[in-house]
C-alpha positions as CSV (number, residue, x, y, z in Angstrom):
1,M,9.2,-10.3,-5.0
2,N,5.7,-10.4,-6.5
3,A,4.3,-6.8,-6.6
4,G,1.1,-8.0,-8.3
5,G,2.3,-7.1,-11.8
6,G,1.7,-9.3,-14.7
7,R,-1.6,-10.6,-13.4
8,K,-4.5,-10.3,-15.8
9,W,-7.8,-9.4,-14.1
10,S,-11.2,-9.9,-15.5
11,S,-12.3,-6.7,-14.0
12,A,-11.1,-3.6,-15.8
13,T,-11.3,-1.7,-12.5
14,L,-9.1,-4.2,-10.7
15,Q,-6.7,-4.2,-13.7
16,E,-6.3,-0.4,-13.5
17,I,-5.9,-0.5,-9.7
18,W,-3.3,-3.3,-9.7
19,N,-1.3,-1.8,-12.6
20,E,-0.8,1.2,-10.4
21,N,-0.2,-0.7,-7.2
22,S,2.4,-2.9,-9.0
23,A,4.2,0.0,-10.7
24,T,4.4,1.9,-7.4
25,R,5.7,-1.2,-5.5
26,E,8.4,-1.8,-8.1
27,A,9.5,1.8,-7.8
28,L,9.6,1.4,-4.1
29,L,11.7,-1.8,-4.2
30,H,14.1,-0.2,-6.7
31,E,14.7,2.6,-4.2
32,V,15.5,0.4,-1.2
33,R,17.2,-2.7,-2.7
34,G,20.8,-3.0,-1.3
35,L,20.5,-0.3,1.3
36,S,22.8,-0.8,4.3
37,E,21.7,-1.1,7.9
38,S,22.9,2.4,8.6
39,Q,21.0,3.8,5.6
40,L,17.8,2.0,6.7
41,A,18.2,3.4,10.2
42,F,19.1,7.0,9.3
43,Q,16.5,9.5,10.6
44,P,16.6,12.9,8.8
45,S,15.7,14.6,12.1
46,P,14.6,13.5,15.6
47,G,11.2,12.0,15.5
48,K,11.1,11.5,11.8
49,W,10.9,8.0,10.4
50,S,13.8,6.2,8.9
51,I,13.5,4.3,5.6
52,G,13.3,1.1,7.6
53,E,10.5,2.4,9.7
54,I,8.7,3.6,6.5
55,L,9.0,0.1,5.0
56,D,7.6,-1.5,8.2
57,H,4.8,1.0,8.2
58,L,3.9,0.3,4.6
59,A,3.6,-3.5,5.3
60,L,1.5,-2.8,8.4
61,A,-0.8,-0.4,6.4
62,E,-1.2,-2.9,3.5
63,Q,-2.1,-5.6,6.0
64,S,-4.7,-3.2,7.5
65,I,-6.1,-2.4,4.0
66,A,-6.4,-6.1,3.3
67,R,-8.3,-6.7,6.5
68,I,-10.6,-3.8,5.8
69,A,-11.2,-4.8,2.2
70,S,-12.0,-8.4,3.3
71,R,-14.5,-7.0,5.9
72,I,-16.2,-4.9,3.2
73,L,-16.5,-8.0,1.0
74,Q,-18.1,-9.9,3.9
75,Q,-20.5,-7.1,4.7
76,A,-21.4,-6.7,1.0
77,A,-22.0,-10.4,0.6
78,G,-24.3,-10.4,3.7
79,R,-26.3,-7.5,2.2
80,G,-26.5,-9.0,-1.3
81,L,-24.3,-6.3,-2.7
82,I,-21.9,-8.5,-4.7
83,G,-23.1,-9.2,-8.2
84,E,-22.2,-10.0,-11.8
85,P,-21.0,-7.2,-14.1
86,G,-24.1,-5.2,-15.2
87,S,-26.2,-6.2,-12.2
88,M,-25.4,-2.9,-10.5
89,E,-23.5,0.3,-11.3
90,A,-19.8,0.1,-10.7
91,L,-18.5,2.8,-8.4
92,S,-15.6,5.1,-9.1
93,Y,-12.5,4.1,-7.3
94,K,-10.8,7.6,-7.4
95,I,-9.8,9.0,-4.0
96,D,-9.3,12.6,-3.0
97,L,-5.5,12.9,-3.4
98,K,-5.4,16.5,-2.5
99,T,-6.8,15.7,1.0
100,Y,-4.9,12.5,1.2
101,N,-1.5,14.0,0.5
102,K,-1.7,16.4,3.4
103,P,0.5,15.5,6.3
104,A,-1.2,13.3,8.9
105,A,0.0,11.2,11.8
106,A,-0.3,7.5,11.3
107,P,-2.8,5.6,13.4
108,E,-1.3,3.7,16.3
109,S,-2.0,0.3,14.6
110,V,0.3,1.0,11.7
111,R,3.2,2.7,13.5
112,P,6.5,1.0,12.7
113,L,9.1,-0.9,14.8
114,R,12.7,0.4,14.7
115,E,15.8,-1.1,13.2
116,R,14.6,-4.2,11.4
117,P,16.8,-5.8,8.8
118,L,16.0,-5.2,5.1
119,E,15.3,-8.9,4.5
120,L,12.5,-8.9,7.2
121,L,11.1,-5.6,5.9
122,L,10.9,-7.0,2.4
123,A,9.4,-10.2,3.6
124,G,6.7,-8.2,5.4
125,L,6.0,-6.2,2.2
126,Q,5.8,-9.5,0.2
127,E,3.4,-11.1,2.8
128,S,1.1,-8.0,2.9
129,R,1.0,-7.8,-0.9
130,E,0.1,-11.5,-1.2
131,R,-2.7,-11.0,1.3
132,L,-4.1,-7.9,-0.6
133,L,-3.9,-9.8,-3.9
134,E,-5.8,-12.7,-2.4
135,V,-8.6,-10.4,-1.1
136,S,-8.7,-8.6,-4.4
137,S,-9.0,-11.9,-6.3
138,R,-12.3,-12.6,-4.4
139,A,-13.8,-9.6,-6.1
140,D,-12.6,-10.2,-9.7
141,A,-15.4,-10.4,-12.2
142,R,-17.8,-9.1,-9.6
143,V,-19.4,-5.7,-8.9
144,I,-19.2,-4.7,-5.3
145,G,-22.0,-2.4,-4.0
146,N,-21.6,0.7,-1.9
147,V,-20.4,-0.8,1.4
148,T,-17.9,1.6,3.1
149,I,-15.6,1.7,6.0
150,R,-14.2,5.0,7.3
151,H,-10.6,6.0,6.6
152,F,-9.2,8.4,9.3
153,Q,-8.3,11.0,6.7
154,L,-10.5,10.5,3.7
155,G,-13.8,9.5,5.3
156,E,-16.0,6.7,3.9
157,L,-14.3,4.5,1.3
158,H,-15.7,1.5,-0.6
159,F,-13.8,-1.7,-1.6
160,H,-12.1,-0.4,-4.8
161,Q,-11.1,2.9,-3.1
162,W,-9.4,1.0,-0.3
163,L,-7.5,-1.0,-3.0
164,A,-6.5,2.2,-4.9
165,L,-5.4,3.8,-1.6
166,E,-2.5,1.3,-1.5
167,A,-0.7,2.9,-4.4
168,A,-1.4,6.4,-3.2
169,H,0.0,5.5,0.2
170,E,3.1,3.9,-1.2
171,R,3.7,6.9,-3.6
172,K,3.4,9.3,-0.6
173,H,6.1,7.3,1.3
174,L,8.2,6.7,-1.8
175,A,8.6,10.5,-2.1
176,Q,9.6,10.5,1.6
177,I,12.2,7.8,1.0
178,R,13.6,9.7,-2.0
179,A,13.9,12.8,0.2
180,I,15.7,10.9,2.9
181,K,18.2,9.5,0.4
182,V,19.2,13.0,-0.8
183,H,19.5,14.4,2.7
184,P,23.1,15.8,3.2
185,K,23.8,13.5,6.2
186,F,22.4,10.3,4.6
187,P,25.1,7.6,4.9
188,R,26.8,7.3,1.5
189,S,28.6,4.0,1.9
190,W,26.3,1.2,0.8
191,S,26.6,-2.1,-0.7
192,R,24.2,-2.2,-3.6
193,R,23.2,-5.7,-4.6
194,P,22.5,-6.4,-8.3
195,T,18.8,-5.8,-9.1
């Protein structure tokens, strides 16, 4: 699965963002490869997401981020706010992790389906990653002006902040997956495939 690693970006900002996105995705895949159906479906408590539901949510959220980033590029182009490096000041892509890491209910549009097989979940993650990489590539070697779209938790975010949000989002749920795997009732019989 291509997590986006290994690609060389002309933009130092995109290179930093995608180094983090790729490392986080690789860690996520390492945690879930070879999990059984019962492990994917295990809920640590009623109403809490299973690992399978988290993976489905991550793919849906990444698809949403790709759509939003694409919309920002379209709006920026329409306003003349996409330029060559040096034509305008590059914006910081840092996001407020303290605010972001507070618990929050996911918007309805990114709520997961239950009990999907691992192969479909991984395919969904691959598809969403390819789409986000494609959108990102349209901004390589360009400066994107301050066109923002509101995030339900963080407020107004610009293009690079939306891309950086991907790794923060996966890290948040990677911690959740790791906590589920050490739950005392987590099914221990699994067939790990070679990685």
